[in-house]
VEXDRENTOR-563261 format. One record per residue: residue number from 1; x, y, z of N, C-alpha, C, O in turn. Coordinates in pm, 1 decimal, padded with zeros to 6 digits, m for minus. Example, Ala and Ser with C-alpha at 12.3 -4.5 7.8 and 13.67 -1.06 7.14 Angstrom:
! VEXDRENTOR-563261
> seq  n.east  n.north  n.up  ca.east  ca.north  ca.up  c.east  c.north  c.up  o.east  o.north  o.up
> 1  01319.0  m00569.0  00780.0  01230.0  m00450.0  00780.0  01320.0  m00330.0  00780.0  01423.6  m00331.9  00846.5
> 2  01285.0  m00225.0  00708.0  01367.0  m00106.0  00714.0  01290.0  00003.0  00787.0  01340.9  00113.8  00803.9
***
This chain:
! VEXDRENTOR-563261
> seq  n.east  n.north  n.up  ca.east  ca.north  ca.up  c.east  c.north  c.up  o.east  o.north  o.up
> 1  00148.8  m00901.9  m01585.8  00240.5  m00827.8  m01505.6  00321.3  m00914.1  m01414.6  00270.5  m01010.1  m01356.7
> 2  00446.2  m00881.0  m01401.4  00531.3  m00965.4  m01317.6  00534.3  m00923.7  m01170.0  00620.0  m00974.3  m01097.5
> 3  00451.5  m00839.8  m01123.1  00455.6  m00800.2  m00984.3  00347.7  m00874.5  m00912.6  00242.0  m00820.7  m00879.9
> 4  00378.1  m01004.6  m00888.0  00289.5  m01089.0  m00792.1  00382.5  m01157.5  m00699.2  00500.4  m01181.4  m00725.1
> 5  00320.6  m01187.7  m00588.2  00398.5  m01262.8  m00477.1  00306.6  m01377.0  m00422.1  00183.8  m01370.1  m00417.1
> 6  00379.3  m01477.9  m00383.4  00306.8  m01585.2  m00311.2  00245.0  m01542.6  m00189.0  00285.3  m01441.8  m00131.0
> 7  00149.2  m01612.8  m00145.2  00079.8  m01568.2  m00022.1  00164.7  m01591.9  00100.4  00217.2  m01702.4  00114.2
> 8  00181.7  m01500.8  00186.9  00242.6  m01514.6  00324.4  00119.6  m01528.5  00425.2  00023.7  m01451.7  00432.5
> 9  00141.9  m01637.1  00497.5  00028.8  m01656.0  00595.0  00049.8  m01599.8  00730.7  00133.2  m01653.9  00803.3
> 10  m00014.4  m01501.0  00770.9  m00010.2  m01438.5  00900.0  m00132.2  m01469.9  00984.8  m00133.4  m01446.8  01105.7
> 11  m00240.0  m01525.7  00916.3  m00352.3  m01552.6  00989.5  m00433.9  m01420.5  01011.5  m00527.4  m01423.4  01091.6
> 12  m00404.6  m01309.2  00947.0  m00459.5  m01191.4  00962.2  m00469.1  m01116.2  00824.6  m00370.0  m01064.8  00772.9
> 13  m00591.1  m01113.0  00769.8  m00607.7  m01057.0  00622.2  m00537.3  m00918.1  00599.7  m00467.2  m00898.6  00500.3
> 14  m00557.8  m00827.2  00691.1  m00486.3  m00700.9  00659.8  m00335.0  m00693.8  00664.5  m00269.9  m00618.0  00592.6
> 15  m00281.1  m00779.7  00756.0  m00134.8  m00808.6  00750.5  m00083.5  m00868.3  00621.0  00016.0  m00826.9  00561.5
> 16  m00162.4  m00972.4  00581.4  m00113.8  m01046.2  00470.5  m00141.8  m00961.9  00344.4  m00054.7  m00966.6  00257.5
> 17  m00239.8  m00892.8  00323.9  m00269.0  m00816.6  00203.8  m00173.6  m00690.7  00205.5  m00129.4  m00651.4  00097.5
> 18  m00142.4  m00630.7  00312.7  m00060.4  m00510.6  00311.3  00087.0  m00559.2  00292.9  00166.9  m00483.9  00237.3
> 19  00122.3  m00670.3  00333.1  00255.0  m00725.5  00323.2  00270.1  m00750.7  00158.9  00360.1  m00699.3  00092.4
> 20  00177.7  m00829.2  00110.2  00178.4  m00873.0  m00036.3  00186.8  m00743.4  m00122.5  00264.4  m00736.6  m00217.8
> 21  00108.7  m00645.7  m00088.1  00115.4  m00516.7  m00163.1  00244.0  m00450.3  m00153.5  00294.5  m00405.1  m00256.3
> 22  00301.9  m00439.5  m00043.4  00444.9  m00392.9  m00022.6  00541.6  m00463.6  m00122.9  00620.2  m00399.3  m00192.7
> 23  00532.3  m00586.0  m00125.7  00624.5  m00670.0  m00212.5  00602.2  m00637.0  m00353.1  00696.9  m00629.2  m00431.4
> 24  00472.5  m00615.9  m00391.0  00446.2  m00580.7  m00528.2  00493.0  m00444.4  m00558.8  00544.2  m00425.2  m00669.1
> 25  00482.8  m00355.2  m00481.6  00531.9  m00220.1  m00499.2  00683.1  m00219.5  m00513.0  00733.6  m00155.8  m00605.5
> 26  00756.5  m00284.8  m00428.8  00900.5  m00300.5  m00442.5  00933.2  m00362.3  m00581.5  01023.0  m00309.8  m00647.4
> 27  00872.6  m00460.5  m00626.2  00905.0  m00517.5  m00748.1  00860.6  m00419.4  m00865.2  00931.1  m00412.3  m00965.8
> 28  00752.0  m00348.5  m00854.3  00709.4  m00250.7  m00952.8  00824.9  m00137.2  m00951.1  00865.4  m00089.5  m01057.1
> 29  00869.5  m00101.5  m00841.3  00976.8  m00002.0  m00836.2  01105.7  m00043.9  m00907.6  01168.9  00032.4  m00980.7
> 30  01137.5  m00160.7  m00883.4  01270.0  m00226.1  m00937.1  01254.3  m00237.0  m01087.4  01350.3  m00215.8  m01161.5
> 31  01134.9  m00269.6  m01133.3  01104.6  m00295.5  m01277.6  01118.1  m00164.2  m01348.4  01177.0  m00158.1  m01456.4
> 32  01058.9  m00045.9  m01283.9  01052.1  00090.0  m01360.3  01168.8  00169.8  m01339.0  01195.9  00254.0  m01424.7
> 33  01243.6  00157.0  m01236.7  01341.1  00261.1  m01206.7  01463.1  00230.6  m01300.3  01548.6  00317.6  m01317.1
> 34  01472.3  00109.7  m01361.0  01583.6  00086.2  m01452.9  01560.1  00169.0  m01575.3  01657.8  00226.0  m01623.9
> 35  01437.9  00183.3  m01633.7  01409.3  00251.9  m01760.2  01377.0  00400.6  m01736.5  01419.3  00486.0  m01814.4
> 36  01300.8  00432.3  m01627.2  01271.6  00568.1  m01610.2  01339.8  00628.4  m01485.4  01276.5  00686.0  m01396.8
> 37  01478.9  00610.3  m01484.9  01542.0  00663.5  m01371.2  01523.4  00819.2  m01351.4  01541.8  00872.0  m01241.7
> 38  01490.6  00880.6  m01449.9  01465.2  01037.6  m01429.3  01348.0  01066.2  m01361.6  01328.8  01181.5  m01322.9
> 39  01257.2  00968.9  m01339.0  01140.9  00986.8  m01238.2  01162.3  00915.9  m01113.0  01069.7  00866.2  m01048.9
> 40  01301.2  00910.7  m01073.4  01321.1  00847.6  m00942.0  01251.5  00902.2  m00823.4  01218.0  00824.8  m00733.7
> 41  01226.5  01031.4  m00814.9  01173.1  01101.1  m00703.4  01027.3  01054.6  m00700.6  00981.4  01021.3  m00591.3
> 42  00956.6  01049.3  m00799.7  00813.1  00995.8  m00795.6  00802.9  00857.1  m00765.6  00714.4  00817.9  m00689.5
> 43  00886.1  00777.1  m00818.8  00890.0  00634.1  m00801.1  00924.7  00608.9  m00645.3  00870.5  00520.2  m00579.5
> 44  01015.4  00692.0  m00597.9  01057.4  00672.6  m00453.8  00948.3  00702.9  m00368.6  00930.1  00635.1  m00267.4
> 45  00866.6  00806.4  m00401.2  00761.1  00844.6  m00313.5  00652.5  00732.0  m00305.8  00593.2  00707.4  m00200.8
> 46  00629.3  00663.8  m00425.4  00547.4  00548.6  m00440.2  00588.2  00435.8  m00360.8  00506.4  00368.1  m00298.5
> 47  00727.5  00410.5  m00360.8  00790.9  00302.7  m00287.0  00772.8  00333.0  m00135.2  00738.0  00241.8  m00060.2
> 48  00794.4  00451.4  m00091.0  00784.6  00481.0  00052.2  00642.5  00467.0  00100.5  00620.3  00398.4  00200.3
> 49  00543.0  00528.8  00034.7  00411.8  00511.4  00092.0  00349.2  00379.8  00075.3  00273.0  00336.2  00161.6
> 50  00380.9  00305.8  m00044.9  00336.4  00172.8  m00069.8  00379.9  00063.7  00036.1  00306.6  m00026.2  00077.5
> 51  00508.3  00085.9  00072.4  00561.8  m00016.3  00170.0  00533.5  00026.7  00314.8  00538.8  m00056.8  00405.2
> 52  00504.3  00152.5  00338.0  00468.1  00208.2  00473.3  00330.4  00153.3  00517.6  00307.5  00133.7  00637.0
> 53  00240.8  00128.9  00423.6  00117.5  00071.4  00465.9  00129.9  m00058.0  00553.3  00072.1  m00069.4  00661.4
> 54  00206.1  m00150.1  00500.5  00226.0  m00268.0  00581.5  00302.4  m00252.9  00697.9  00277.8  m00319.0  00798.9
> 55  00399.1  m00165.7  00691.2  00484.7  m00138.3  00818.3  00392.9  m00088.8  00924.9  00398.6  m00141.4  01036.1
> 56  00312.1  00004.1  00901.7  00224.8  00060.7  01003.1  00118.9  m00039.2  01038.7  00084.4  m00041.3  01156.8
> 57  00064.1  m00119.1  00958.4  m00023.9  m00227.1  01004.2  00047.8  m00327.5  01093.7  m00011.8  m00373.9  01190.8
> 58  00167.6  m00361.6  01066.8  00244.5  m00452.7  01148.6  00269.9  m00390.9  01280.8  00257.3  m00456.0  01384.5
> 59  00306.8  m00262.3  01278.9  00332.7  m00198.0  01405.8  00215.0  m00179.8  01491.5  00229.0  m00169.4  01613.3
> 60  00096.7  m00175.3  01433.6  m00027.7  m00163.4  01505.7  m00053.5  m00290.0  01583.0  m00131.9  m00286.4  01677.9
> 61  00004.2  m00396.1  01550.6  m00021.0  m00519.9  01618.4  00035.4  m00529.1  01760.1  00002.7  m00616.1  01840.7
> 62  00131.0  m00422.6  01785.0  00187.5  m00417.1  01919.8  00147.8  m00289.3  01980.3  00225.7  m00236.0  02059.2
> 63  00039.1  m00236.0  01953.1  m00011.2  m00110.7  01997.1  m00029.9  m00116.8  02157.7  m00070.4  m00219.0  02213.1
> 64  00001.5  m00004.8  02223.8  m00005.7  00002.9  02365.4  m00156.6  00023.1  02417.3  m00183.0  00004.6  02536.1
> 65  m00243.3  00057.3  02335.2  m00379.5  00082.6  02356.5  m00473.1  00080.5  02233.1  m00426.6  00076.1  02119.2
> 66  m00601.6  00083.6  02257.4  m00695.8  00092.2  02150.2  m00667.7  00215.6  02071.5  m00661.8  00210.8  01948.6
> 67  m00649.8  00327.8  02139.4  m00615.8  00456.3  02074.3  m00494.1  00451.7  01984.5  m00491.5  00504.4  01873.2
> 68  m00392.8  00385.4  02039.4  m00269.7  00374.1  01970.0  m00280.3  00283.0  01850.1  m00215.9  00304.2  01747.4
> 69  m00370.8  00171.5  01866.6  m00396.6  00083.2  01753.7  m00470.3  00161.3  01643.1  m00431.2  00145.4  01527.5
> 70  m00564.6  00237.1  01666.0  m00644.6  00314.4  01566.9  m00548.4  00419.7  01513.9  m00559.9  00445.1  01394.0
> 71  m00461.5  00480.9  01578.5  m00372.2  00577.0  01529.9  m00271.5  00511.1  01426.8  m00244.9  00571.2  01322.7
> 72  m00219.0  00395.9  01453.5  m00133.5  00324.2  01359.3  m00214.1  00289.5  01229.5  m00163.3  00311.6  01119.5
> 73  m00328.4  00240.0  01240.5  m00403.2  00212.7  01124.7  m00446.2  00323.3  01048.7  m00465.1  00311.5  00927.7
> 74  m00465.0  00439.9  01113.9  m00499.1  00566.1  01049.2  m00376.7  00619.0  00974.2  m00390.8  00678.2  00867.2
> 75  m00259.5  00598.8  01028.1  m00144.8  00636.1  00939.3  m00129.2  00534.6  00822.6  m00089.6  00570.6  00711.8
> 76  m00159.3  00416.8  00849.8  m00155.3  00318.8  00728.8  m00264.8  00360.7  00628.8  m00243.9  00348.3  00508.1
> 77  m00367.7  00404.3  00670.1  m00474.4  00455.9  00567.7  m00420.5  00587.3  00492.6  m00443.6  00603.9  00372.8
> 78  m00356.2  00669.0  00560.0  m00307.7  00788.6  00495.3  m00202.4  00754.5  00396.4  m00193.1  00811.7  00287.7
> 79  m00119.8  00655.5  00438.6  m00016.2  00605.9  00333.9  m00079.3  00540.7  00217.7  m00029.1  00558.2  00106.7
> 80  m00181.1  00469.5  00231.2  m00263.7  00401.7  00125.2  m00317.0  00509.3  00034.6  m00304.1  00501.4  m00087.5
> 81  m00381.1  00617.0  00098.6  m00421.3  00714.3  00002.8  m00318.5  00783.9  m00072.6  m00336.1  00819.5  m00189.1
> 82  m00206.8  00804.6  m00004.6  m00094.2  00858.3  m00084.5  m00049.5  00773.7  m00197.0  m00020.8  00823.7  m00305.8
> 83  m00042.8  00646.3  m00173.7  m00005.1  00549.8  m00273.8  m00112.2  00557.6  m00398.7  m00077.0  00558.8  m00516.7
> 84  m00229.3  00562.0  m00360.0  m00335.6  00580.0  m00451.7  m00317.0  00698.1  m00544.1  m00341.0  00689.1  m00664.5
> 85  m00273.2  00810.7  m00485.8  m00240.5  00935.3  m00564.5  m00126.3  00913.9  m00655.9  m00134.2  00951.9  m00772.7
> 86  m00021.1  00855.6  m00610.3  00096.9  00833.7  m00698.0  00072.0  00741.9  m00809.9  00132.2  00754.7  m00916.5
> 87  m00017.5  00646.8  m00788.5  m00039.2  00547.4  m00890.0  m00135.7  00626.1  m01001.5  m00116.8  00610.1  m01122.1
> 88  m00233.0  00706.2  m00953.1  m00313.4  00776.4  m01050.0  m00223.2  00875.0  m01127.3  m00241.4  00895.7  m01247.3
> 89  m00130.7  00932.2  m01060.1  m00049.6  01037.6  m01131.9  00029.2  00975.4  m01229.9  00043.9  01035.4  m01336.3
> 90  00087.1  00857.2  m01212.6  00173.7  00775.2  m01301.6  00082.2  00737.3  m01420.7  00119.6  00748.5  m01537.4
> 91  m00036.9  00693.0  m01385.2  m00129.8  00648.1  m01503.2  m00158.7  00764.2  m01585.3  m00131.2  00762.2  m01705.3
> 92  m00216.4  00873.7  m01525.5  m00253.3  00994.8  m01603.6  m00130.8  01056.1  m01681.9  m00152.9  01114.8  m01787.8
> 93  m00015.9  01045.6  m01638.3  00099.0  01083.0  m01708.0  00156.6  00996.3  m01808.9  00258.6  01024.9  m01871.6
> 94  00081.2  00876.7  m01825.3  00117.3  00778.5  m01929.9  00260.4  00727.3  m01898.7  00341.8  00704.2  m01988.1
> 95  00285.5  00711.4  m01769.2  00424.5  00654.1  m01731.8  00406.9  00499.9  m01720.5  00493.9  00422.1  m01759.5
> 96  00289.6  00460.3  m01665.0  00260.9  00305.8  m01653.0  00127.1  00286.4  m01744.1  00039.8  00368.6  m01772.2
> 97  00140.3  00156.1  m01778.8  00019.6  00127.5  m01860.9  m00101.9  00088.9  m01787.9  m00096.2  00073.9  m01665.8
> 98  m00209.6  00071.8  m01851.5  m00345.7  00038.6  m01794.3  m00346.1  m00098.7  m01712.5  m00409.1  m00115.7  m01608.1
> 99  m00275.0  m00183.2  m01768.9  m00269.4  m00318.5  m01694.9  m00204.7  m00307.3  m01558.7  m00255.3  m00349.3  m01454.6
> 100  m00090.4  m00247.9  m01569.6  m00026.1  m00223.6  m01431.5  m00100.2  m00141.0  m01335.3  m00100.3  m00166.1  m01214.8
> 101  m00167.6  m00035.9  m01391.7  m00248.6  00051.3  m01305.5  m00356.2  m00024.0  m01244.4  m00373.0  m00021.7  m01122.5
> 102  m00431.0  m00091.7  m01324.1  m00561.4  m00156.3  m01269.6  m00511.0  m00270.7  m01166.2  m00576.3  m00290.4  m01063.7
> 103  m00409.6  m00335.9  m01190.3  m00365.6  m00439.0  m01106.8  m00322.4  m00386.4  m00964.7  m00356.5  m00442.2  m00860.4
> 104  m00246.7  m00277.3  m00970.9  m00194.2  m00211.4  m00844.9  m00306.6  m00130.6  m00773.2  m00316.5  m00139.8  m00650.8
> 105  m00386.9  m00056.2  m00840.8  m00484.0  00025.2  m00786.5  m00600.1  m00058.8  m00719.4  m00653.5  m00022.5  m00614.7
> 106  m00631.7  m00162.7  m00781.1  m00731.7  m00245.8  m00729.2  m00690.5  m00292.9  m00587.2  m00772.1  m00281.5  m00495.7
> 107  m00565.6  m00346.1  m00564.3  m00510.9  m00390.0  m00444.4  m00501.1  m00271.7  m00347.5  m00525.9  m00294.8  m00229.2
> 108  m00467.1  m00145.4  m00385.5  m00458.8  m00036.3  m00300.0  m00596.0  00006.0  m00250.8  m00610.9  00042.8  m00134.2
> 109  m00693.0  00001.8  m00334.4  m00835.1  00039.7  m00299.8  m00886.2  m00062.0  m00202.0  m00956.0  m00028.3  m00106.4
> 110  m00851.6  m00186.6  m00225.6  m00897.4  m00284.5  m00132.0  m00835.3  m00265.0  00005.0  m00901.6  m00291.4  00105.3
> 111  m00717.3  m00222.3  00013.4  m00652.7  m00190.6  00134.4  m00715.9  m00079.1  00214.2  m00733.7  m00083.2  00335.9
> 112  m00749.4  00024.9  00131.1  m00810.3  00151.2  00177.9  m00949.9  00107.7  00237.0  m00982.4  00148.8  00348.4
> 113  m01023.8  00034.4  00172.6  m01163.0  m00009.0  00224.0  m01147.3  m00108.6  00345.0  m01235.6  m00107.3  00430.9
> 114  m01050.2  m00187.2  00356.3  m01032.6  m00269.8  00468.5  m00994.7  m00182.4  00588.4  m01050.8  m00203.4  00695.9
> 115  m00903.5  m00086.3  00576.5  m00861.2  m00005.4  00676.1  m00974.7  00084.9  00723.5  m00999.3  00096.4  00843.5
> 116  m01042.3  00147.5  00631.2  m01159.4  00224.0  00684.0  m01257.6  00140.6  00766.8  m01301.8  00181.6  00874.1
> 117  m01287.9  00030.9  00717.5  m01381.4  m00050.4  00790.5  m01337.3  m00093.8  00926.7  m01413.6  m00090.0  01023.2
> 118  m01199.3  m00139.8  00934.6  m01154.2  m00168.2  01074.7  m01157.7  m00038.4  01165.1  m01201.9  m00039.6  01280.0
> 119  m01114.2  00057.4  01111.1  m01101.1  00186.6  01191.4  m01246.5  00226.8  01235.9  m01266.4  00255.3  01354.0
> 120  m01341.7  00229.5  01149.9  m01485.8  00260.9  01177.2  m01539.7  00172.0  01296.4  m01599.9  00221.8  01391.5
> 121  m01513.6  00035.8  01284.0  m01566.5  m00052.3  01381.2  m01499.9  m00032.5  01509.8  m01565.3  m00040.7  01613.8
> 122  m01364.6  m00005.0  01510.7  m01308.6  00027.2  01642.1  m01352.5  00142.3  01708.0  m01361.6  00144.5  01830.7
> 123  m01383.7  00249.8  01629.1  m01429.8  00370.0  01679.8  m01577.5  00353.4  01738.7  m01614.2  00421.9  01834.2
> 124  m01653.6  00267.1  01682.5  m01786.6  00248.2  01715.1  m01790.0  00181.0  01852.6  m01873.5  00212.0  01937.5
> 125  m01693.4  00085.0  01871.7  m01708.2  00012.1  01999.4  m01634.3  00087.3  02127.0  m01638.9  00037.2  02239.3
***
């Protein structure tokens, strides 16, 4: 699959992973929209939710409070869940192949797990 990006060094794993995932989603969108333009609405939803994960994580870095930080990460988690949905929908509809699906869904699930873990720890403290 051609949707890979070099590592961006932020010194923060969730920032790095969500940024790289966003880049992959953009490249995935650009690859597919050329041939499946009739599915533009679905691919646009994936593009919006997939890139929003990293945007919300980045925004959380300047949170005004712990509560605000948790809120931003919770929004990122919601976007990650939505992205997971669109990927599964595209796979089950035979729009994307197994290799593309496995590659993107594994990164998406990793982001979901990281976000859940961070949010849980923050709420416990």
